[in-house]
DOLUMBA-811403 format. One record per residue (C-alpha): residue number from 1; x, y, z. Coordinates in steps of 0.25 Angstrom, whole numbers, padded with zeros to 4 digits, m for minus. Layout:
BEGIN
REC torfi    px    py    pz
REC   NUM     X     Y     Z
...
END
This chain:
BEGIN
REC torfi    px    py    pz
REC     1 m0064  0036  0081
REC     2 m0050  0034  0074
REC     3 m0049  0022  0069
REC     4 m0033  0018  0061
REC     5 m0035  0009  0048
REC     6 m0024  0001  0048
REC     7 m0019 m0006  0037
REC     8 m0012 m0020  0034
REC     9 m0005 m0027  0025
REC    10  0007 m0035  0018
REC    11  0017 m0023  0016
REC    12  0021 m0023 m0001
REC    13  0008 m0028 m0005
REC    14  0003 m0013 m0010
REC    15  0016 m0010 m0014
REC    16  0015 m0023 m0024
REC    17  0001 m0020 m0030
REC    18  0001 m0014 m0044
REC    19 m0002 m0001 m0043
REC    20 m0016  0000 m0047
REC    21 m0021 m0008 m0037
REC    22 m0013  0002 m0027
REC    23 m0020  0012 m0031
REC    24 m0033  0005 m0029
REC    25 m0028  0003 m0015
REC    26 m0023  0017 m0014
REC    27 m0037  0021 m0018
REC    28 m0041  0017 m0007
REC    29 m0033  0025  0002
REC    30 m0034  0038 m0003
REC    31 m0051  0035 m0003
REC    32 m0047  0035  0014
REC    33 m0038  0046  0013
REC    34 m0046  0055  0006
REC    35 m0059  0050  0016
REC    36 m0050  0049  0028
REC    37 m0047  0065  0026
REC    38 m0059  0071  0022
REC    39 m0066  0064  0035
REC    40 m0052  0071  0045
REC    41 m0037  0068  0049
REC    42 m0033  0055  0048
REC    43 m0020  0046  0047
REC    44 m0015  0038  0035
REC    45 m0003  0031  0037
REC    46  0005  0022  0027
REC    47  0017  0014  0035
REC    48  0028  0011  0029
REC    49  0031 m0005  0027
REC    50  0037 m0013  0041
REC    51  0049 m0015  0035
REC    52  0052  0002  0038
REC    53  0047 m0001  0053
REC    54  0055 m0001  0066
REC    55  0052 m0008  0078
REC    56  0053 m0002  0091
REC    57  0052 m0014  0103
REC    58  0049 m0013  0118
REC    59  0065 m0012  0126
REC    60  0067 m0028  0130
REC    61  0071 m0017  0145
REC    62  0068 m0007  0150
REC    63  0079 m0001  0150
REC    64  0083 m0005  0133
REC    65  0077  0003  0123
REC    66  0066 m0002  0114
REC    67  0074 m0010  0101
REC    68  0070 m0006  0088
REC    69  0069 m0015  0077
REC    70  0068 m0011  0060
REC    71  0055 m0018  0056
REC    72  0041 m0018  0059
REC    73  0036 m0025  0072
REC    74  0030 m0037  0068
REC    75  0037 m0045  0055
REC    76  0022 m0048  0046
REC    77  0019 m0048  0033
REC    78  0004 m0040  0036
REC    79  0009 m0024  0040
REC    80  0003 m0014  0045
REC    81  0003 m0002  0033
REC    82 m0004  0010  0038
REC    83 m0017  0015  0044
REC    84 m0026  0027  0043
REC    85 m0033  0034  0057
REC    86 m0044  0042  0054
REC    87 m0057  0046  0063
REC    88 m0067  0036  0061
REC    89 m0083  0037  0065
REC    90 m0083  0023  0070
REC    91 m0077  0008  0065
REC    92 m0087  0007  0054
REC    93 m0081  0021  0049
REC    94 m0067  0017  0050
REC    95 m0070  0004  0043
REC    96 m0076  0010  0033
REC    97 m0065  0019  0029
REC    98 m0054  0007  0030
REC    99 m0063  0000  0019
REC   100 m0058  0011  0011
REC   101 m0043  0005  0009
REC   102 m0046 m0012  0012
REC   103 m0041 m0018  0000
REC   104 m0036 m0032  0000
REC   105 m0019 m0029  0003
REC   106 m0021 m0024  0017
REC   107 m0030 m0025  0029
REC   108 m0036 m0014  0037
REC   109 m0036 m0015  0054
REC   110 m0046 m0003  0056
REC   111 m0047  0005  0070
REC   112 m0052  0012  0081
REC   113 m0037  0023  0087
REC   114 m0035  0031  0097
REC   115 m0027  0042  0092
REC   116 m0015  0042  0102
REC   117 m0012  0058  0098
REC   118 m0002  0065  0088
REC   119 m0002  0071  0075
REC   120 m0002  0065  0062
REC   121  0006  0075  0051
REC   122  0002  0076  0035
REC   123  0017  0081  0035
END
């Protein structure tokens, strides 16, 4: 079954850590990416900061266009920072892989997903 490992945290916290601590945290991500790559296809996405987001709100009435506004949908301290998606044997397998990137500066959510189609390119 496919699972997503969603990463949530406060924007900018990682960037403000000392370089050695950043490298330490990234070593977990590199190890996870290597392990997932050896197992097969996977997706890894780092989202740009919420300030780069544009929100599409529903049209107020059927004869109007959706309302496009700058910024994220919600103003929160914690943001959705990125995710991994891959095939895992079961929830326990997904959690074992998520533990590889667990850190005090982010929360992880592991959730089953159903691939809705499309192709992700490495280019």
